[in-house]
C-alpha positions as CSV (number, residue, x, y, z in Angstrom):
1,X,-0.3,0.0,-0.2
2,X,2.8,2.4,0.6
3,X,4.4,2.0,-2.4
4,X,1.5,2.5,-4.3
5,X,0.9,6.1,-2.7
6,X,4.3,6.8,-3.4
7,X,4.3,5.6,-7.0
8,X,0.9,7.4,-7.2
9,X,2.9,10.8,-5.9
10,X,5.8,10.6,-8.0
11,X,3.9,9.7,-10.7
12,X,1.8,13.1,-10.0
13,X,5.0,15.1,-8.9
14,X,7.1,14.1,-12.4
15,X,3.7,15.1,-14.2
16,X,4.3,18.8,-12.7
17,X,8.0,18.4,-13.4
18,X,7.2,17.5,-16.9
19,X,4.7,20.3,-17.4
20,X,5.0,23.1,-20.0
21,X,6.0,26.4,-19.5
22,X,4.2,29.4,-21.1
23,X,5.6,32.4,-22.2
24,X,4.0,35.4,-22.0
25,X,3.8,35.2,-26.1
26,X,1.6,32.2,-25.3
27,X,-0.4,34.2,-22.6
28,X,-1.0,37.2,-24.5
29,X,-2.1,34.9,-27.7
30,X,-4.7,33.2,-25.3
31,X,-5.8,36.3,-23.6
32,X,-6.6,37.8,-27.0
33,X,-8.2,34.6,-28.1
34,X,-10.4,34.7,-24.9
35,X,-11.5,38.5,-25.0
36,X,-12.3,37.3,-29.5
37,X,-14.6,34.5,-28.3
38,X,-15.9,36.5,-25.3
39,X,-17.2,39.1,-27.9
40,X,-18.2,36.3,-30.4
41,X,-20.5,35.0,-27.8
42,X,-21.9,38.8,-26.3
43,X,-23.0,39.5,-30.0
44,X,-24.3,36.0,-30.4
45,X,-26.5,36.3,-27.3
46,X,-27.7,39.9,-27.9
47,X,-28.6,38.3,-31.5
48,X,-30.4,36.1,-29.8
49,X,-32.5,38.4,-27.1
50,X,-33.3,40.8,-30.4
51,X,-34.7,37.6,-32.3
52,X,-36.4,36.2,-29.4
53,X,-37.7,39.5,-27.6
54,X,-38.5,40.7,-31.3
55,X,-36.2,44.1,-30.4
56,X,-35.7,46.9,-32.3
57,X,-32.2,48.1,-33.1
58,X,-32.5,51.4,-30.5
59,X,-33.5,49.1,-28.0
60,X,-30.5,46.7,-28.6
61,X,-28.3,49.9,-28.8
62,X,-29.7,50.7,-25.0
63,X,-29.0,46.5,-24.2
64,X,-25.5,46.9,-25.4
65,X,-24.6,49.8,-23.3
66,X,-25.9,49.0,-20.5
67,X,-23.7,45.6,-21.1
68,X,-21.1,47.8,-21.7
69,X,-21.7,50.3,-18.4
70,X,-22.0,47.1,-16.2
71,X,-19.0,45.4,-17.6
72,X,-16.9,48.4,-16.7
73,X,-18.5,48.6,-13.1
74,X,-17.3,45.1,-12.3
75,X,-13.7,45.5,-13.8
76,X,-13.4,49.2,-11.6
77,X,-14.6,46.7,-8.7
78,X,-12.4,43.7,-9.2
79,X,-9.2,46.6,-9.6
80,X,-10.5,48.4,-6.4
81,X,-10.1,44.9,-4.6
82,X,-6.9,43.9,-6.1
83,X,-5.3,44.5,-3.2
84,X,-7.5,42.5,-0.7
85,X,-7.5,39.6,-3.1
86,X,-3.6,40.0,-2.9
87,X,-3.1,40.4,1.0
88,X,-5.7,37.6,1.9
89,X,-3.4,35.2,-0.5
90,X,-0.2,36.7,1.1
91,X,-2.1,35.5,4.4
92,X,-3.0,32.2,3.2
93,X,0.4,31.3,2.2
94,X,2.0,32.6,5.5
95,X,-0.8,30.6,7.7
96,X,-0.1,27.2,5.5
97,X,3.3,27.6,5.6
98,X,3.3,27.7,9.2
99,X,1.2,24.6,9.1
100,X,4.0,23.1,7.2
101,X,6.1,23.8,9.7
102,X,4.3,22.9,12.7
103,X,3.3,19.1,11.0
104,X,7.0,19.0,10.4
105,X,8.3,19.3,14.5
106,X,5.3,17.0,15.4
107,X,5.3,14.0,12.6
108,X,8.9,11.9,12.2
109,X,10.4,12.2,8.3
110,X,8.9,9.5,7.4
111,X,5.4,10.4,8.4
112,X,5.8,14.0,7.1
113,X,6.5,12.8,3.7
114,X,3.4,10.5,3.7
115,X,1.5,13.1,4.6
116,X,2.8,15.4,2.1
117,X,2.2,13.0,-0.6
118,X,-1.5,12.1,0.6
119,X,-2.4,16.3,0.2
120,X,-0.6,16.0,-3.0
121,X,-2.8,13.3,-4.4
122,X,-6.0,14.7,-2.4
123,X,-5.2,18.2,-3.9
124,X,-5.0,16.5,-7.9
125,X,-8.1,14.8,-6.7
126,X,-10.0,18.5,-6.3
127,X,-8.8,20.0,-9.2
128,X,-10.0,17.2,-11.3
129,X,-13.0,17.1,-9.6
130,X,-13.4,21.0,-10.1
131,X,-13.0,20.2,-13.8
132,X,-15.3,17.8,-13.7
133,X,-18.1,19.8,-13.0
134,X,-17.0,22.9,-15.4
135,X,-15.8,25.1,-12.5
136,X,-13.0,25.7,-15.1
137,X,-13.2,26.6,-18.5
138,X,-16.6,27.6,-19.2
139,X,-20.2,26.5,-19.2
140,X,-21.3,24.7,-16.3
141,X,-21.5,21.0,-17.4
142,X,-23.7,19.5,-14.7
143,X,-27.0,21.2,-14.2
144,X,-27.1,23.2,-10.5
145,X,-29.4,21.8,-7.9
146,X,-32.5,23.9,-7.5
147,X,-34.8,22.3,-6.6
148,X,-37.3,23.1,-3.6
149,X,-36.3,20.9,-0.5
150,X,-39.3,18.4,0.1
151,X,-41.2,19.5,3.0
152,X,-42.3,16.4,5.5
């Protein structure tokens, strides 16, 4: 059992080591592609609304202006809270480092290594589960449970 867990941990770490690194050029290209797709989806959404609701061009223009205004407000809020998010992330990293140091003092070296390996495996499982639920990369693939609870 220990060998199996260690083998899984080594495979997981090996896959991280072999992952391709992205260059700023790649990131810029992906960002431009994402923005282009987003604009296309917005246009499709507006066209669908125009068709479904039988909107005239004036209404379409007003809705587009409203969407643009809302998008600008959201971006402003995002930028305003950026420092707070960064500080919270640093705080979480410090707490994680403190926990690691405390666990290293409590556990034997073998126990600590096994604990680290188990943590990495669980992290990978969470990533896979999030991808399966559709949390990354677009639309949710599984419907949300919106059913009202039954009264007894």
